[in-house]
Phi, psi and omega in degrees: 000326181296334180291338180265355180280135181292144179294147181298327180293336181261359182272084184257000181256113180288142181222119182240190183295332182261003185292318182296318179295319179294320180293321178294319180292327178295312178293321179293327178296321179293317178295321178295319178295321178299316179298315183294323180287318181291324178290329179108007178287332175226142178288317176209177184208153175233113182266105179271088187236153169214144008285159176290183187213349193284358174262355179271126181267202182300317180250028182088252179292131180287152177297125183083359180280156180266330187202157173268003176057046178070013183259145178244299173246147179277097186296316184292322178290324176297320177292322180293315180294325177293322179294323182278349179285159180277108178239126184282340185276359181214164178298151182282137177256112183278321184223136180231134179247135176248121179247115183255112180249017174291152183291340177260147180292134177280072185294327178291318177296321179297319179298319180292320179295320179298327182272002177293136186289338180232090184293345180287347182261355186223132177238135177236125177235133180222128171245126192201164172285143177220121176209101184225102177274110186265021177295143182240150176240147179278126179247113183263138178237205180281099176078002181212162179223151180216168180244147180220146177289130179246347183279166179284145176226120174282126187301138358267006178080016180239178177088030180275329186238159174276165171225086187298325182298332181250017179058044178248122180239116178248130178239092178284144178241141177285138180286162181295334179287355175254020186299325179293320178294321179295317179296321179293322182289336181258357183281353181289332183254337182206151179273355181285159176298163183299340180295334183260000185272347181280121184295131180288316184207154178241120187249044175255032180295139182293337178296326178293317179293325178295322178296320179296316179294322180293321179296319179292322180292326179295323178295321180294318182289324183282337183280134179287329178248175180293129184289148177280165180295332179293320180296316180296320181293324177296318179296318180294320179294324177297318179296321179295321179297321178295319180294319179295324178295316178293327178294320178296322180293333181276346183296318182301327180293324177286320182288352177297338181286353182242161175299159187303316183293324179289321182299315181296323180295317183291322181293319182291328183273350180274000175084032176064043176101352177287157181293125181281155184286123183281133183288150178265123183288134177288137182295339181271354182244148179298152183293329184287354174295338180293343178285342184091197182226166172078195187292335176293317177295323178298315181293325176297319180298318179293313186289318189259344180246313184287306189300312178298319180293319181294319180292322179290326180290329176057063186284159171270345180204140177241126175251136182244120168277097189263105174252129180262015179278003173270001182286160183300126175085356181292140181292342181290335180253010184269153170259123187261132180247169178296143181089005178087006180283143181231152171231131185285142179258329181214151190230045181293144176256164177305326178297330179292323177290322176295320179295316179298317179298319179296319179298319179291319179297324178300318177291320180297324178295330179278318190268318193220037175056034176075017183285109180221133174237119179258139183233129181291133175244258183269179183134118191228318181126176179264152174283126180279149178276123180253141176283163185293333183274359178273122180259133180251126179283106182290345179287338179272113181277065182229085181273356181298328182289346181267358182243131176268113186263017181297311180295321177302312181294321181294318178296318180296320181289323176297321177296318180294318177298321180291330176293322182278323181217078189294333188269001180220003186291322184295324181271318187294322186251021182290334184256006180280139176266159181303334179293335180280349184283336187267000000 
């Protein structure tokens, strides 16, 4: 039995007399919200529950895992399975999509989705930070040697690849502390920063070539004599001008996924709608470095990976694992060094959460009458700066006073406003301070 007991160094989830009741209520709250949304009593819901759940697998701790990441029951998976179950008191849900926007990969939710008997009814999408240095060092002992990982791993170190067979889509993002490596990996094809290396649009559609051929053929048929090369070239150039004009008109919709200053930079550097040069990935660097870093890479992932997949899946219900630990300065996305030094991994602003919520709601309005249930996952706060003369009593296990939750609260409220009014939340509440939320 002792072999199955978790090591004390990995036991990071506190469990008290009331933890089991709280965990059951968290999972039950999500199931209750699913029922109300499917019946039609509420258009959507936001479940502010703790403990979180997306790191808990089928049996809790995953095989080979180090920690459950403060999770006891997988709340989002419990809601998804409840939605897909046959309940006579509410409409049947044929397909359910889970969108995980927590900064950590939802490895527990992915394990549960993989074990689902009918993968066509369940979709799992996760956008998260990924940094796992798998270098090994040789450790020699008495008469034997072994290898151990010595590189850094951002928890939980999973979610690098997709699993198309089980409808699992993982979009790993490079952390900000790898910005130099990302810039180096993308500098082979262009001298611009990685933010500009992602192609906005590809205009090699066969319909464009068909229009050019049709225009040239029309000139040939209408002409009584054999057309000169000048006539054909004029017809072809006219078709190209029309294609370039349509390409320019389509650029703002793609650039909508980025902040205004970034969008204008990318449009101007892409040559006015021409196909931008795609960067060549360095063999020594991960492929996801081509996405760039920071909130721009995050918005690209939502716009170019989540929205098309979600629309193609056509769900009857969308569940969101909403973690606010990807916000700027949150300790959940930081890399911690000796001496208390931190480096930020992601820099999302409250507007990014409102924008993401709006994008998901837009798909929900098309596919499933706006049915969305959001479930709180991570989100902790910023580390406050303490002066040297401030003494902290280590005997008091109260770390809440050391975290500034202003950004956490602001992101949560922007997400809530976007759920209630997705098409005006970014502008209407842009000037509100956290004190106005209460």
